[in-house]
LOBA-465206 format. One line per 2 residues: their letters; for each residue x, y, z of N, C-alpha, C. Coordinates in pm, 1 decimal. Layout:
a = X:Y:Z:X:Y:Z:X:Y:Z ~ ...
//
This chain:
md = -1642.6:3359.9:-569.2:-1546.9:3400.7:-464.9:-1418.0:3455.8:-521.2 ~ -1367.8:3397.0:-632.9:-1250.5:3446.1:-701.7:-1283.9:3585.5:-755.3
ls = -1408.5:3596.8:-812.6:-1441.4:3733.8:-875.0:-1437.0:3837.8:-761.0 ~ -1492.6:3797.4:-637.1:-1501.5:3889.1:-530.5:-1357.0:3942.8:-478.3
fs = -1269.0:3842.9:-476.2:-1132.2:3863.7:-438.3:-1054.0:3960.2:-540.9 ~ -1084.9:3933.4:-674.4:-1025.3:4005.7:-774.5:-1075.0:4148.8:-770.9
tf = -1201.3:4167.6:-740.3:-1254.1:4299.0:-726.4:-1197.3:4374.3:-615.8 ~ -1185.9:4302.7:-497.1:-1123.5:4358.3:-378.1:-981.9:4407.6:-406.6
ll = -906.7:4314.8:-473.8:-763.6:4339.3:-509.1:-745.3:4459.9:-594.8 ~ -831.7:4467.9:-700.9:-828.8:4572.0:-799.3:-862.3:4707.7:-724.8
af = -967.7:4709.6:-640.6:-1006.3:4831.7:-576.7:-898.9:4868.7:-475.2 ~ -842.9:4779.0:-403.6:-746.7:4815.3:-296.6:-616.6:4863.8:-355.2
ta = -562.6:4797.8:-460.6:-440.5:4842.4:-521.2:-463.1:4982.4:-588.2 ~ -572.1:5000.5:-660.4:-593.8:5128.7:-729.0:-608.0:5241.0:-632.1
lf = -683.4:5216.2:-514.4:-694.6:5318.9:-411.8:-565.0:5343.9:-337.8 ~ -495.9:5242.8:-298.2:-369.9:5249.8:-224.1:-265.9:5333.4:-301.5
si = -254.1:5303.7:-427.4:-157.6:5368.1:-510.9:-174.6:5518.6:-513.0 ~ -300.9:5560.1:-509.8:-332.8:5704.4:-521.0:-329.8:5773.6:-387.2
vn = -382.7:5694.3:-282.2:-392.5:5753.7:-147.1:-250.1:5753.2:-89.1 ~ -179.3:5641.0:-94.0:-42.4:5623.7:-38.9:-33.1:5672.9:106.7
pl = -93.6:5605.9:200.0:-94.8:5651.9:330.3:40.0:5660.6:395.1 ~ 144.6:5576.0:358.6:268.3:5590.4:414.5:333.9:5724.7:384.2
sg = 334.6:5763.6:254.6:387.1:5895.7:218.6:304.4:6004.8:283.5 ~ 170.3:5989.5:285.3:85.0:6090.5:342.2:116.0:6106.7:495.7
af = 162.2:6004.2:564.5:186.7:6010.9:707.1:282.1:6130.4:725.7 ~ 385.3:6140.8:650.9:488.0:6241.2:673.4:428.5:6382.4:647.0
if = 339.9:6391.5:541.6:273.8:6517.4:518.8:181.8:6547.0:640.4 ~ 111.5:6446.4:693.8:31.5:6465.6:804.3:112.4:6507.7:919.9
fg = 224.7:6449.2:950.1:318.5:6484.2:1060.3:363.0:6634.8:1041.4 ~ 395.2:6662.9:917.1:444.2:6803.5:893.4:336.6:6914.4:930.1
at = 208.6:6872.4:908.3:97.5:6962.6:932.3:50.5:6963.7:1084.8 ~ 88.2:6853.2:1155.7:31.7:6845.0:1297.5:142.6:6821.2:1393.9
rd = 276.2:6854.5:1362.5:378.2:6829.0:1454.7:382.3:6908.8:1575.8 ~ 302.9:7020.7:1575.8:289.3:7101.9:1697.1:189.9:7048.7:1800.7
fd = 119.3:6947.4:1767.2:11.8:6890.1:1855.1:63.9:6777.2:1933.8 ~ 9.1:6744.1:2048.2:50.3:6635.8:2126.2:3.2:6494.9:2068.7
fe = 50.7:6385.2:2110.9:28.3:6257.2:2058.3:-125.9:6230.9:2063.3 ~ -195.0:6258.4:2172.1:-331.4:6224.8:2187.6:-420.2:6305.5:2089.7
fr = -385.2:6433.9:2077.2:-472.9:6511.4:1989.3:-441.9:6475.5:1839.1 ~ -307.0:6450.7:1808.8:-277.8:6403.0:1677.5:-351.2:6272.4:1638.0
gl = -366.8:6183.9:1737.7:-442.7:6052.1:1727.1:-587.2:6080.7:1688.4 ~ -648.9:6182.3:1754.2:-775.6:6209.7:1736.0:-800.4:6267.8:1592.3
ia = -707.2:6346.9:1550.1:-715.7:6392.5:1407.7:-698.8:6286.9:1318.5 ~ -605.5:6195.8:1343.6:-584.0:6079.0:1249.5:-709.9:5998.1:1233.9
rw = -781.8:5979.4:1354.6:-907.6:5902.7:1349.7:-1011.6:5964.0:1264.2 ~ -1028.8:6094.8:1278.4:-1127.8:6164.2:1198.5:-1089.3:6174.0:1049.0
va = -955.0:6180.5:1022.8:-907.6:6180.5:879.8:-954.6:6041.2:817.2 ~ -926.8:5935.8:888.5:-968.5:5802.4:844.8:-1118.1:5777.5:818.0
iy = -1190.1:5840.6:911.2:-1342.0:5836.7:904.7:-1390.3:5914.7:777.0 ~ -1335.2:6039.2:770.9:-1376.0:6121.4:652.9:-1332.8:6052.8:523.5
sf = -1205.3:5996.3:518.0:-1161.7:5929.0:403.0:-1247.4:5820.3:357.9 ~ -1298.9:5742.4:456.9:-1384.7:5622.8:429.9:-1507.9:5674.1:370.6
ii = -1569.4:5777.6:427.3:-1699.8:5842.0:374.8:-1677.9:5888.7:232.0 ~ -1570.6:5962.4:208.8:-1548.4:6023.2:72.8:-1526.0:5911.4:-33.5
ia = -1445.9:5810.4:4.9:-1422.8:5707.5:-94.7:-1551.8:5624.0:-128.8 ~ -1619.3:5592.0:-19.0:-1748.7:5508.9:-32.8:-1848.6:5591.4:-105.2
as = -1860.9:5722.9:-76.8:-1962.6:5799.9:-147.0:-1922.2:5808.5:-294.2 ~ -1792.7:5829.6:-324.2:-1745.8:5841.9:-456.1:-1767.1:5709.5:-537.5
ly = -1752.7:5596.4:-470.1:-1772.0:5465.0:-536.7:-1919.5:5449.9:-583.5 ~ -2010.6:5480.8:-485.8:-2142.2:5434.6:-503.3:-2241.6:5547.3:-562.8
ig = -2214.5:5674.8:-529.8:-2304.0:5779.3:-574.4:-2228.0:5898.2:-639.6 ~ -2100.2:5881.0:-652.2:-2012.4:5993.9:-699.9:-2058.4:6038.6:-838.5
ay = -2076.2:5946.5:-926.0:-2117.5:5974.8:-1070.3:-2250.7:6045.5:-1075.3 ~ -2346.5:5998.1:-990.4:-2482.5:6066.4:-981.4:-2468.8:6207.4:-930.5
vl = -2385.2:6222.3:-835.2:-2372.1:6369.7:-775.5:-2310.8:6462.2:-872.9 ~ -2205.0:6412.0:-942.1:-2145.1:6502.5:-1047.9:-2241.3:6533.0:-1160.1
gf = -2323.4:6428.9:-1197.9:-2422.8:6451.9:-1302.2:-2536.4:6545.8:-1264.3 ~ -2568.4:6541.0:-1132.7:-2678.4:6627.7:-1081.0:-2633.2:6775.2:-1089.9
fg = -2505.6:6800.3:-1051.9:-2461.0:6938.2:-1055.3:-2396.0:6969.8:-1191.0 ~ -2400.3:6889.2:-1279.6:-2345.2:6920.6:-1411.1:-2192.9:6939.8:-1419.1
vs = -2124.7:6864.3:-1325.3:-1977.7:6873.4:-1323.8:-1918.9:6747.1:-1384.3 ~ -1829.2:6765.6:-1479.5:-1761.8:6650.0:-1535.5:-1640.7:6608.8:-1469.7
lp = -1591.1:6490.5:-1486.9:-1469.4:6442.7:-1424.6:-1348.1:6526.6:-1465.1 ~ -1337.5:6572.9:-1594.7:-1220.6:6651.0:-1626.1:-1220.1:6781.3:-1554.8
vl = -1333.4:6843.7:-1534.5:-1348.3:6965.4:-1453.1:-1307.4:6944.8:-1306.7 ~ -1348.7:6826.8:-1252.6:-1317.8:6791.6:-1117.9:-1164.7:6772.9:-1110.4
rv = -1106.7:6711.4:-1207.6:-964.1:6698.1:-1195.3:-881.8:6826.2:-1207.1 ~ -929.9:6920.9:-1293.0:-855.4:7042.8:-1303.0:-874.9:7123.6:-1173.5
ag = -999.7:7140.4:-1117.1:-1018.0:7214.1:-984.2:-941.6:7150.0:-874.6 ~ -959.4:7016.4:-864.2:-891.7:6945.3:-752.3:-743.5:6950.1:-768.5
gl = -688.2:6940.5:-896.8:-542.6:6937.2:-911.2:-487.4:7073.5:-874.5 ~ -554.9:7180.1:-898.8:-509.4:7307.0:-856.7:-504.2:7318.7:-710.5
iv = -602.9:7266.4:-630.1:-600.9:7274.7:-490.4:-489.5:7188.8:-433.7 ~ -462.9:7077.4:-490.1:-358.6:6979.7:-438.7:-222.8:7046.0:-465.7
aa = -205.9:7104.9:-585.2:-77.2:7164.7:-615.3:-52.0:7284.7:-528.9 ~ -152.8:7361.3:-498.4:-136.7:7483.5:-413.4:-94.6:7431.1:-272.4
ag = -158.3:7332.2:-221.1:-123.0:7277.0:-92.5:18.1:7227.8:-85.2 ~ 59.5:7156.3:-192.8:194.2:7111.3:-194.8:296.5:7220.6:-199.5
wr = 254.4:7330.7:-275.1:350.7:7443.0:-288.1:365.6:7510.9:-151.8 ~ 258.0:7526.7:-76.2:257.8:7589.6:51.6:349.8:7510.0:145.7
ml = 336.6:7382.0:148.1:411.2:7290.9:235.7:556.4:7286.8:185.9 ~ 587.5:7301.1:62.6:715.1:7305.1:3.2:796.5:7427.1:52.7
na = 726.0:7536.1:65.5:782.5:7669.2:102.5:764.8:7706.5:243.5 ~ 701.5:7619.8:319.7:685.6:7649.6:465.2:821.3:7651.9:541.7
pd = 831.0:7733.1:649.2:954.6:7731.6:727.1:981.4:7605.0:774.0 ~ 1116.4:7567.7:791.9:1159.4:7439.1:840.1:1160.3:7438.1:991.0
vi = 1034.7:7413.9:1040.8:1018.1:7417.4:1188.7:1096.3:7315.1:1261.9 ~ 1112.0:7198.5:1200.4:1185.8:7081.0:1259.7:1337.7:7118.8:1292.9
qq = 1397.5:7180.5:1183.2:1534.8:7219.3:1195.0:1550.8:7334.3:1298.9 ~ 1453.1:7426.1:1308.1:1457.0:7538.5:1388.4:1446.4:7483.9:1536.0
rr = 1378.8:7381.8:1556.9:1359.3:7334.6:1696.3:1457.5:7220.3:1732.8 ~ 1545.6:7197.9:1650.2:1635.9:7076.4:1680.4:1699.6:7089.8:1820.2
se = 1730.3:7205.2:1868.3:1800.1:7213.4:2000.3:1702.5:7265.5:2107.4 ~ 1578.0:7269.6:2064.1:1475.8:7318.8:2162.2:1397.3:7197.8:2231.8
tp = 1336.5:7224.1:2344.5:1250.9:7119.7:2396.0:1112.0:7125.6:2337.6 ~ 1056.5:7022.4:2279.7:926.2:7028.7:2212.8:818.8:7069.4:2312.5
ep = 733.4:7152.6:2274.1:619.3:7194.4:2359.7:486.2:7166.1:2282.9 ~ 448.4:7034.7:2298.1:317.8:6993.2:2227.4:204.3:7085.5:2276.9
ks = 120.8:7103.2:2185.7:-5.3:7186.2:2227.1:-125.7:7135.3:2160.1 ~ -239.9:7168.9:2218.4:-369.0:7133.9:2160.7:-445.9:7266.1:2147.1
ld = -555.8:7255.4:2067.5:-635.9:7372.9:2041.3:-776.2:7359.1:2094.8 ~ -850.0:7473.3:2105.8:-986.1:7466.4:2141.3:-1078.0:7405.8:2027.9
vs = -1022.6:7422.5:1905.5:-1102.6:7367.3:1792.5:-1103.0:7221.4:1792.5 ~ -1213.5:7164.9:1756.4:-1225.8:7017.5:1774.1:-1145.7:6949.3:1660.0
as = -1102.2:6820.2:1686.4:-1014.9:6750.8:1601.4:-1094.8:6721.9:1465.4 ~ -1223.8:6698.0:1483.6:-1307.6:6664.1:1361.1:-1306.2:6781.1:1270.0
rl = -1306.4:6907.8:1317.5:-1300.4:7015.9:1233.9:-1164.9:7042.1:1163.4 ~ -1059.8:7019.2:1238.4:-933.4:7034.6:1180.2:-899.8:6927.8:1082.0
af = -962.0:6810.5:1097.5:-921.8:6687.7:1011.3:-970.3:6697.2:869.1 ~ -1080.2:6763.5:845.8:-1140.8:6757.1:710.7:-1056.5:6834.7:606.1
yp = -1042.7:6960.6:633.4:-966.7:7044.0:531.4:-846.7:7108.1:599.2 ~ -732.4:7088.4:536.8:-699.6:7021.6:411.6:-646.1:6875.5:436.8
lt = -645.5:6824.9:558.1:-584.1:6698.9:583.8:-656.1:6578.5:512.5 ~ -781.7:6584.0:519.9:-852.5:6472.5:442.0:-873.4:6513.5:297.8
mp = -930.2:6634.2:278.8:-967.3:6670.8:143.3:-885.4:6814.1:123.7 ~ -789.3:6821.8:40.1:-758.8:6722.4:-64.8:-622.8:6648.2:-43.1
lt = -562.9:6660.2:80.6:-429.1:6594.4:93.6:-422.9:6440.4:97.0 ~ -533.4:6388.2:158.3:-541.8:6241.6:171.4:-626.7:6181.3:59.1
tg = -752.8:6223.1:54.5:-844.6:6173.4:-52.3:-884.3:6293.7:-136.9 ~ -800.4:6334.5:-230.8:-823.7:6442.9:-308.7:-897.4:6408.5:-441.6
pg = -883.9:6488.7:-545.7:-952.8:6457.6:-673.2:-911.2:6334.0:-741.2 ~ -781.2:6301.9:-723.7:-722.9:6177.9:-788.1:-800.0:6056.5:-724.2
ti = -810.9:6051.1:-593.7:-883.5:5944.8:-526.7:-1021.7:5943.2:-562.6 ~ -1088.7:6044.7:-566.4:-1231.1:6057.5:-606.5:-1253.0:6009.7:-747.6
sv = -1160.3:6052.4:-839.0:-1173.7:6012.5:-977.7:-1161.3:5858.9:-992.8 ~ -1059.1:5807.3:-918.8:-1033.5:5661.9:-921.9:-1161.3:5581.4:-868.3
ai = -1209.7:5631.2:-754.6:-1326.5:5569.7:-688.5:-1449.4:5575.9:-785.0 ~ -1471.5:5683.9:-854.9:-1585.0:5699.9:-932.5:-1565.1:5610.7:-1051.8
sl = -1441.4:5591.2:-1103.9:-1416.1:5509.9:-1215.3:-1436.0:5358.2:-1178.4 ~ -1398.7:5320.8:-1063.1:-1427.5:5187.7:-1004.9:-1581.2:5167.5:-993.8
ga = -1648.8:5266.5:-942.4:-1783.3:5246.6:-920.1:-1860.3:5237.2:-1052.2 ~ -1812.5:5297.3:-1161.0:-1875.6:5297.7:-1284.2:-1876.0:5161.9:-1351.7
gr = -1785.5:5075.5:-1302.4:-1762.1:4944.5:-1354.1:-1854.4:4836.8:-1273.9 ~ -1934.7:4873.6:-1185.2:-2004.9:4782.1:-1103.1:-2123.2:4723.6:-1189.0
ps = -2157.0:4598.7:-1162.1:-2265.5:4528.0:-1221.0:-2395.3:4605.8:-1212.5 ~ -2473.0:4610.8:-1311.1:-2603.8:4669.7:-1302.0:-2703.2:4583.0:-1245.7
gf = -2809.0:4638.4:-1187.5:-2915.1:4561.2:-1120.6:-2885.3:4515.8:-977.7 ~ -2968.1:4440.3:-926.1:-2951.0:4390.3:-777.7:-2949.5:4232.2:-793.9
ht = -2829.7:4178.8:-784.2:-2821.0:4035.6:-786.3:-2682.3:4002.4:-707.1 ~ -2650.9:3872.1:-718.4:-2531.1:3831.7:-640.5:-2402.2:3896.4:-675.4
ss = -2379.0:3924.7:-802.8:-2254.3:3997.3:-840.5:-2256.2:4144.1:-792.9 ~ -2362.7:4203.7:-787.4:-2379.2:4338.5:-732.5:-2345.3:4340.8:-589.7
la = -2400.7:4245.4:-514.6:-2371.9:4234.8:-372.7:-2221.9:4209.1:-348.9 ~ -2164.5:4117.1:-433.9:-2015.6:4079.0:-412.9:-1934.4:4206.7:-442.1
ff = -1972.5:4282.0:-552.0:-1900.6:4405.3:-566.9:-1907.3:4513.4:-461.0 ~ -2026.3:4518.0:-401.2:-2047.4:4611.8:-283.6:-1956.2:4565.5:-176.0
is = -1959.6:4443.9:-131.8:-1884.0:4392.8:-13.3:-1737.4:4401.9:-45.3 ~ -1691.7:4375.6:-163.7:-1549.9:4373.5:-192.3:-1487.6:4518.0:-191.0
tl = -1560.3:4609.7:-254.8:-1516.9:4745.3:-260.1:-1519.7:4806.2:-120.3 ~ -1623.4:4773.8:-48.9:-1636.0:4830.9:85.0:-1532.6:4783.4:174.5
aa = -1490.9:4649.7:163.1:-1378.9:4600.7:247.4:-1245.5:4664.2:203.0 ~ -1221.8:4698.5:77.7:-1108.7:4760.2:33.7:-1105.6:4908.8:89.0
ta = -1214.3:4967.8:86.7:-1216.1:5111.1:144.3:-1186.4:5107.1:288.7 ~ -1249.1:5014.3:367.6:-1228.3:5002.5:510.0:-1080.2:4972.5:529.8
li = -1019.1:4886.1:463.1:-872.0:4856.9:484.4:-786.7:4976.6:461.5 ~ -817.8:5054.3:349.4:-740.8:5179.8:314.8:-756.0:5273.0:434.7
sl = -882.7:5284.8:481.1:-902.7:5383.5:600.3:-822.5:5334.2:719.3 ~ -824.7:5212.1:750.5:-747.8:5168.1:867.3:-600.7:5183.7:849.1
li = -553.2:5176.2:728.7:-401.5:5200.9:705.2:-381.9:5349.8:725.2 ~ -473.3:5431.5:672.2:-452.1:5582.4:696.9:-449.2:5604.4:843.0
yg = -535.2:5555.6:920.4:-545.7:5573.2:1067.3:-407.3:5534.3:1132.8 ~ -369.7:5407.0:1096.9:-249.8:5351.8:1153.7:-122.4:5427.3:1123.9
fy = -98.2:5462.2:1008.2:17.3:5530.3:966.4:14.6:5683.3:1017.4 ~ -104.9:5746.6:1010.6:-113.3:5885.4:1052.4:-99.4:5892.3:1201.0
rn = -155.2:5803.8:1275.5:-149.1:5810.6:1425.0:-8.6:5788.5:1467.8 ~ 68.5:5705.5:1396.0:208.2:5680.6:1429.2:309.7:5758.5:1353.0
sa = 257.9:5869.3:1288.6:345.2:5947.4:1209.8:468.9:6004.0:1281.4 ~ 451.4:6037.1:1408.1:557.0:6090.7:1486.5:670.3:5984.9:1515.2
rl = 618.8:5852.8:1533.8:708.9:5747.1:1555.8:791.0:5725.7:1425.0 ~ 725.6:5726.8:1321.2:792.5:5713.2:1191.2:896.0:5813.7:1169.0
ak = 856.4:5941.4:1200.2:947.4:6050.8:1195.7:1066.7:6037.5:1288.0 ~ 1045.0:5991.7:1408.8:1150.3:5966.8:1504.8:1247.6:5856.1:1462.8
wi = 1180.5:5751.3:1391.6:1261.4:5644.8:1346.3:1362.3:5683.5:1242.7 ~ 1325.3:5773.0:1147.5:1422.9:5810.3:1043.2:1499.7:5935.4:1085.2
gv = 1469.2:5993.1:1197.6:1544.8:6111.1:1247.3:1501.6:6239.1:1199.0 ~ 1562.5:6338.4:1258.9:1529.4:6480.4:1228.7:1556.3:6517.8:1076.1
tg = 1681.5:6483.4:1045.0:1714.2:6524.8:899.9:1636.2:6438.1:796.2 ~ 1611.5:6312.1:829.4:1546.6:6228.2:744.9:1395.9:6266.8:724.2
tt = 1338.1:6315.2:842.9:1199.8:6359.1:835.5:1190.1:6484.9:759.3 ~ 1286.6:6573.0:767.0:1276.5:6697.0:692.7:1285.2:6669.6:542.5
iv = 1378.6:6577.8:509.0:1393.1:6540.6:368.1:1265.9:6481.1:320.1 ~ 1208.9:6383.3:392.8:1087.7:6317.1:347.9:969.7:6404.5:338.0
vr = 948.3:6500.5:429.5:847.1:6603.2:431.6:861.8:6685.8:306.2 ~ 980.2:6734.4:274.2:1005.5:6817.3:161.2:980.5:6739.7:30.8
ls = 1026.3:6622.6:31.6:1007.1:6534.4:-96.7:860.5:6506.8:-120.4 ~ 791.3:6471.8:1.3:644.3:6440.9:-9.0:565.9:6564.8:-58.1
af = 605.8:6686.2:-3.2:537.7:6808.1:-53.9:571.2:6825.2:-203.1 ~ 689.7:6802.1:-243.3:714.5:6814.0:-385.5:638.5:6721.2:-475.5
ll = 631.3:6592.0:-422.2:551.2:6495.6:-500.5:408.0:6535.6:-500.0 ~ 351.7:6584.8:-397.1:218.5:6629.0:-379.8:197.5:6740.7:-486.3
fc = 287.7:6834.5:-497.6:276.0:6939.2:-592.7:268.4:6885.9:-740.6 ~ 356.6:6780.9:-765.7:362.3:6712.6:-898.0:232.7:6641.9:-923.2
ig = 184.5:6577.2:-821.5:56.9:6499.0:-838.7:-51.5:6601.4:-875.1 ~ -57.7:6709.0:-801.1:-164.8:6811.1:-833.4:-154.6:6867.0:-979.1
iq = -28.5:6883.4:-1031.5:-11.1:6935.2:-1158.0:-54.8:6821.4:-1263.2 ~ -16.0:6695.5:-1228.7:-47.6:6586.7:-1315.3:-202.1:6565.7:-1325.8
vm = -269.3:6573.4:-1207.2:-415.9:6562.2:-1203.0:-482.5:6671.8:-1283.7 ~ -432.9:6792.5:-1264.3:-486.1:6903.6:-1338.8:-464.6:6885.3:-1485.4
wn = -343.8:6843.5:-1525.1:-308.7:6831.3:-1666.8:-397.0:6717.5:-1730.6 ~ -421.0:6614.0:-1656.2:-516.7:6505.5:-1710.5:-653.9:6560.0:-1739.1
gv = -695.7:6649.1:-1650.6:-825.1:6710.1:-1675.1:-822.4:6807.1:-1797.7 ~ -717.0:6877.5:-1805.5:-701.6:6978.6:-1916.8:-696.6:6897.6:-2049.1
ae = -624.0:6797.0:-2049.2:-605.3:6717.4:-2174.1:-740.9:6654.3:-2216.9 ~ -821.3:6612.9:-2115.2:-953.1:6549.7:-2152.6:-1040.0:6659.5:-2205.1
ll = -1032.6:6782.0:-2139.2:-1118.9:6890.0:-2189.1:-1083.5:6933.0:-2335.8 ~ -948.4:6938.8:-2361.3:-900.8:6982.1:-2498.2:-943.9:6872.5:-2593.1
as = -931.7:6737.8:-2554.8:-969.5:6636.1:-2644.6:-1113.3:6643.0:-2673.7 ~ -1199.7:6677.0:-2575.7:-1350.7:6683.6:-2603.7:-1373.6:6797.9:-2695.3
ls = -1296.6:6909.2:-2682.1:-1319.3:7033.0:-2770.7:-1282.8:6990.9:-2909.8 ~ -1167.3:6918.9:-2931.0:-1128.0:6877.7:-3067.2:-1228.5:6783.2:-3124.9
fn = -1282.2:6696.5:-3046.6:-1390.8:6598.3:-3099.1:-1511.0:6672.9:-3144.5 ~ -1554.0:6769.7:-3063.6:-1672.2:6852.2:-3103.8:-1643.8:6929.6:-3220.0
av = -1532.0:6987.3:-3239.0:-1492.6:7063.7:-3353.5:-1496.2:6984.6:-3479.6 ~ -1442.0:6859.8:-3474.0:-1444.7:6771.0:-3584.4:-1588.6:6722.2:-3622.1
s = -1668.8:6699.2:-3518.2:-1806.3:6659.4:-3535.2:-1890.4:6773.2:-3602.2
//
């Protein structure tokens, strides 16, 4: 029982630190602030569902999928880091719609496009569960007990519970992102959105650099060998 809780705690803290749904809520709000509350809630629900699927798949079959396609984790980090950094850069340089509308009456809108379609890219992948999350999940999955016995079942249940809790937090924070933004005010929201975009850009660069460093290290090792 203690081992199961330790596994749950390890998985939850590792995933929460990289997903960071509270910070992501402001990025989510910045990307969906033109939509009404109901439609934003639908998008948030689909982001949570997609995030659960991506994390669970990375935990249990991620290493096998990468191996099947011949993609290494360093390459995944480089490619994913570039995508995350590009998304952060776009958001960092986007027009300040909130300040422009400070004196205007908000006009929420919805689209003919389904919420499930809008939710996957880029809100789920790579902004919420990007290459960093996938890498962490694959690393956690690589440490699971081999074979089929009690410890394997405990690992599965513990990591699945951690994944479900992360997904619920994503849904809760994202669905209420407008309320969080209202609570800190227009200026505060603008500042947080910009800072979150900058941090997202930095995270993308860091993830990419980690991948590059691993690739260079492998080249050096092969050269010495």
